[in-house]
C-alpha positions as CSV (number, residue, x, y, z in Angstrom):
1,M,0.0,0.0,0.0
2,L,2.8,2.4,0.8
3,F,4.4,1.9,-2.6
4,A,1.1,2.3,-4.4
5,A,0.6,5.6,-2.5
6,G,3.9,6.9,-3.8
7,Q,5.9,6.5,-0.6
8,P,9.4,5.2,-0.8
9,V,9.7,1.5,0.2
10,L,12.9,-0.3,0.9
11,V,11.9,-3.9,1.2
12,G,10.5,-5.7,-1.8
13,V,11.3,-7.1,-5.2
14,H,13.9,-5.2,-7.2
15,Y,14.6,-5.9,-10.8
16,Y,17.9,-4.2,-10.6
17,P,20.3,-3.5,-7.7
18,Q,19.5,-0.4,-5.7
19,T,22.8,1.4,-6.1
20,A,22.3,4.1,-3.5
21,L,21.5,1.5,-0.8
22,W,24.3,-0.8,-1.7
23,R,26.8,2.1,-1.9
24,A,25.8,3.0,1.7
25,L,25.9,-0.5,3.0
26,D,28.9,-1.7,1.0
27,P,31.0,1.4,0.1
28,E,34.0,-0.6,-1.1
29,H,31.8,-3.0,-3.1
30,Q,33.3,-6.1,-1.4
31,Q,30.0,-8.0,-1.6
32,R,28.9,-6.8,-5.0
33,D,28.5,-10.4,-6.3
34,V,25.9,-11.0,-3.6
35,Y,23.5,-8.2,-4.4
36,S,24.3,-7.2,-8.0
37,R,21.2,-8.8,-9.6
38,Y,17.5,-9.1,-9.5
39,Q,16.5,-9.6,-5.9
40,N,13.9,-10.1,-3.3
41,L,15.3,-7.8,-0.6
42,L,14.7,-8.8,3.0
43,F,15.8,-7.2,6.2
44,V,16.1,-9.4,9.3
45,V,17.0,-8.4,12.9
46,G,19.7,-10.5,14.5
47,A,22.7,-10.5,16.8
48,L,26.0,-10.2,15.0
49,P,29.6,-10.4,16.2
50,S,30.5,-7.5,18.4
51,G,30.7,-4.1,16.6
52,Q,29.3,-5.5,13.3
53,G,26.2,-3.5,12.4
54,H,25.0,-5.5,9.4
55,R,25.8,-8.5,7.2
56,I,24.7,-9.1,3.6
57,E,23.8,-12.7,2.6
58,S,22.1,-14.5,-0.2
59,P,20.0,-17.4,1.1
60,R,19.0,-18.3,-2.5
61,L,19.7,-17.0,-6.0
62,D,16.8,-14.5,-6.2
63,A,17.1,-13.2,-2.6
64,V,19.4,-10.8,-0.7
65,M,19.1,-10.6,3.1
66,V,20.5,-7.8,5.2
67,I,20.9,-8.9,8.8
68,I,20.8,-5.9,11.1
69,D,22.1,-5.8,14.7
70,P,20.2,-2.8,16.0
71,K,22.7,-2.2,18.8
72,H,25.4,-1.4,16.3
73,F,23.7,-0.5,13.0
74,D,23.5,3.0,11.7
75,F,19.9,3.2,10.5
76,R,20.7,6.5,8.6
77,L,22.4,4.3,6.0
78,L,19.0,3.0,4.9
79,G,17.8,6.5,3.8
80,V,14.4,6.0,5.4
81,D,12.4,7.9,8.0
82,Y,10.2,5.1,9.3
83,I,10.4,1.4,9.8
84,L,7.4,-0.9,9.9
85,A,8.2,-4.1,11.8
86,P,6.5,-7.1,13.4
87,E,5.7,-6.1,17.0
88,Q,7.9,-8.8,18.4
89,Q,10.9,-7.4,16.5
90,S,10.2,-3.9,17.5
91,V,11.5,-4.6,21.0
92,E,14.9,-5.7,19.5
93,L,14.9,-2.7,17.1
94,L,14.3,-0.3,20.0
95,S,17.5,-1.3,21.6
96,S,18.9,1.2,19.0
97,K,19.1,4.6,20.5
98,A,18.4,6.0,16.9
99,L,14.8,4.7,16.9
100,E,11.6,5.6,18.7
101,R,8.2,4.0,18.6
102,V,5.4,5.9,16.9
103,T,2.5,3.5,17.1
104,G,1.5,-0.1,16.9
105,R,-1.5,-2.1,15.8
106,D,-2.5,-5.6,14.7
107,G,0.9,-7.1,15.5
108,W,2.9,-4.4,13.7
109,A,4.9,-1.5,15.1
110,L,5.8,1.8,13.4
111,L,9.2,3.2,14.4
112,R,10.8,6.5,13.4
113,L,14.4,7.5,13.2
114,K,15.1,10.2,15.7
115,K,16.2,13.5,14.2
């Protein structure tokens, strides 16, 4: 619905790599072979080794997964103002001092990047 309403959406099916996103997440292009193609882009919350904010993986040929550790991830890299997440993941996401809760309903939470 957000996409249809003209709002920028980061998760979804992309028919070409989103260069601005990948430039922010992988500025030295070390993982270009993982995301340089058609992709179903997924963001997942998870614990990563100390200090690592994110990791880019490809669980299958048409998917790219970005695992985010909210305690260490710089959410400004995503270029978004809001994050819509399942309620249960919002608790983990709010461990980031960069996010605040806006509202929640029907098992979903809307979070905002603090200015």
